[in-house]
C-alpha positions in Angstrom: 87.5 88.0 125.0 84.6 87.8 122.5 84.1 89.0 119.0 82.8 92.3 120.1 86.0 92.9 122.1 88.0 92.0 119.0 86.0 94.5 116.9 86.7 97.2 119.5 90.4 96.5 119.5 90.5 96.7 115.7 88.7 100.0 115.8 91.2 101.3 118.3 94.3 100.2 116.3 93.2 101.1 112.8 93.3 104.9 112.2 91.0 104.4 109.2 88.2 102.9 111.4 85.4 105.3 112.2 83.4 103.1 114.6 83.0 99.6 116.0 79.9 99.1 114.0 81.9 99.9 110.8 84.4 97.2 111.7 81.7 94.7 112.3 79.9 95.5 109.1 82.6 96.3 106.7 86.0 94.7 107.6 86.7 91.4 105.9 89.5 90.7 108.4 86.8 90.7 111.2 84.4 88.7 109.1 87.2 86.0 108.6 87.5 85.8 112.4 83.8 85.3 112.8 83.9 82.5 110.2 86.9 80.9 111.9 85.2 80.9 115.3 82.5 78.7 113.8 85.0 76.6 111.8 87.3 76.0 114.7 84.3 74.9 116.9 83.2 72.4 114.3 86.8 71.2 113.8 87.3 70.5 117.5 84.0 68.6 117.6 85.1 66.2 114.8 82.9 67.8 112.2 85.9 68.4 109.9 84.2 68.3 106.6 81.6 70.9 107.7 84.4 73.0 109.2 86.3 73.0 105.9 83.2 73.9 104.0 82.7 76.9 106.3 86.3 78.0 106.0 86.0 77.8 102.2 83.0 80.1 102.4 85.1 82.5 104.4 87.8 82.3 101.7 85.3 83.0 99.0 83.7 86.0 100.7 86.8 87.6 102.3 89.9 86.4 100.3 91.4 85.1 103.6 92.1 81.4 104.0 92.4 80.2 107.6 92.4 76.4 108.3 89.8 75.4 110.8 92.5 73.7 112.9 94.5 77.0 113.4 94.4 78.4 117.0 93.9 82.2 117.2 94.1 84.3 120.3 92.1 87.4 121.1 92.6 90.8 119.5 93.9 89.7 116.1 93.9 92.6 113.6 93.9 91.4 110.0 94.4 94.6 108.0 93.2 94.6 104.4 93.4 90.8 104.5 93.3 89.7 100.9 95.6 86.7 100.1 96.3 85.7 103.7 96.9 81.9 104.3 97.0 80.4 107.8 97.8 76.7 108.0 96.3 73.9 110.1 98.8 73.8 113.0 99.5 77.5 113.1 99.1 79.3 116.5 98.5 83.0 116.7 98.8 84.8 120.1 96.9 87.7 121.5 96.9 91.2 119.9 98.8 90.3 116.8 98.6 92.3 113.5 98.8 90.6 110.1 98.8 92.5 106.8 97.6 91.3 103.4 99.3 88.5 101.4 100.9 86.9 104.5 101.5 83.2 104.5 101.8 81.2 107.7 102.7 78.0 105.9 103.9 74.5 106.6 107.1 72.6 105.9 107.0 68.8 105.6 104.2 66.4 105.1 104.0 64.6 108.4 100.5 64.1 109.7 99.8 64.7 113.3 102.9 66.9 113.8 103.2 70.7 114.0 104.1 72.0 110.6 103.2 75.7 110.9 104.4 78.8 112.8 103.6 80.0 116.2 103.2 83.8 116.7 103.5 84.9 120.3 101.6 87.9 121.6 101.9 91.3 120.0 103.6 90.2 116.8 103.3 92.3 113.7 103.7 90.6 110.2 104.2 92.9 107.3 102.5 92.6 103.9 103.7 89.7 101.8 105.8 88.1 104.5 106.2 84.3 104.4 106.7 82.4 107.7 107.2 78.7 107.0 107.6 75.7 109.2 107.3 75.0 112.9 109.1 78.2 114.0 108.3 80.5 116.9 108.1 84.3 116.5 108.7 85.8 119.9 106.6 88.4 121.7 106.6 92.0 120.3 108.6 90.9 117.2 108.1 92.5 113.8 108.4 90.8 110.5 109.1 93.2 107.6 107.2 93.3 104.3 108.0 90.4 101.9 110.4 88.8 104.4 110.9 85.0 104.3 111.3 83.4 107.8 112.5 79.9 108.2 113.8 79.9 111.8 112.8 81.2 115.2 112.8 84.9 115.8 113.6 86.3 119.3 111.2 88.4 121.3 111.4 92.1 120.4 113.3 91.5 117.2 112.7 93.1 113.8 113.5 90.8 110.9 113.6 91.8 107.2 114.8 90.3 103.9 115.1 87.0 102.1 116.1 85.0 104.0 115.1 87.0 107.1 117.8 88.8 109.0 117.5 90.6 112.4 118.1 94.3 112.0 116.8 95.5 115.4 116.3 94.1 118.8 114.0 96.0 121.2 114.5 99.1 119.1 118.3 99.0 119.0 120.1 98.3 115.7 121.6 94.8 115.5 125.4 94.6 115.4 127.1 94.1 112.0 124.0 95.2 110.1 124.3 98.2 107.8 120.7 99.2 107.1 117.3 99.3 108.6 114.2 98.3 106.6 110.7 99.5 107.0 107.7 99.9 104.7 109.1 103.3 103.5 112.6 102.0 102.5 113.5 98.9 100.5 117.1 98.6 99.4 117.6 98.1 95.6 120.2 95.4 95.0 120.6 96.5 91.3 121.5 100.1 92.2 123.8 98.8 94.9 125.7 96.6 92.4 125.9 99.4 89.9 127.3 101.6 92.6 130.0 99.0 93.4 130.9 98.6 89.7 131.1 102.4 89.2 133.4 102.6 92.2 135.6 99.8 90.8 135.8 101.5 87.3 136.8 104.8 88.9 139.5 103.1 90.9 140.9 101.4 87.8 140.9 104.6 85.8 142.8 106.4 88.6 145.4 103.6 88.7 145.8 103.7 84.9 146.3 107.5 85.0 148.9 107.1 87.7 150.6 104.3 85.7 150.5 106.4 82.4 152.0 109.4 84.2 154.8 107.4 85.7 155.7 105.6 82.4 155.5 108.8 80.2 158.6 110.1 82.0 160.4 107.1 80.7 159.4 107.6 77.1 156.7 104.9 77.2 153.4 105.9 75.6 150.1 104.0 75.8 148.1 103.7 72.5 144.6 105.0 72.6 142.4 102.1 71.7 138.8 102.7 70.9 136.4 100.4 72.8 133.1 99.6 71.1 130.0 100.1 73.3 126.2 99.8 73.0 125.6 102.3 75.7 123.5 105.1 74.3 124.8 107.6 76.8 128.4 106.9 75.9 127.7 107.2 72.2 126.0 110.5 72.7 129.0 111.8 74.6 131.4 110.7 71.9 129.2 112.3 69.2 129.2 115.6 71.1 133.0 115.4 71.3 133.3 114.9 67.5 130.9 117.8 66.7 132.8 120.1 69.0 
């Protein structure tokens, strides 16, 4: 498939696209692919300095950095594109989708060895995701926004979080996983911890009430000790009690 076919596929897959001509003229993701075709050709023909110069031009004009050595299949859709980095030994299969701020980065410093990820066909990588090292992302897999992937991902899997965890496989929720993550829902660890602490405090209060009730029958009384707090809400409640 050529660049025109790539532009047609982008126009079909992007609901914001109005025409193939619009993709060719206005889409920085498509422009980055055009630059990369030239850079990769020069790279394979041992003109590496010229290839790097061309890729730097692409980075300047599109905000997308693709190393000339990276291998990219047909039908890649780079949506928005700004901040994407694709390393030298990365391999991207056919019909993949990559959103902005994605890094296909390397681990290790060995020359001549594969250091970057391989994306099989039809992989989707959400905004801000980091896939690092010589790992393989299987066909039809989806990587959630801002996920960090350091190991292989099975075909059809959906992976989210830091570090990445499988939450779905072929559309079915993975066992022993309590939540599903997509671009519309991001769990808030702070609120979850507050919820756990609130539950613990309520449990302790209930146990103290039961203990107080059981000991009062035996003539044992607990002293009411004031506890200092900086919480504004607690102070407001105490002030209201005093005024009433």
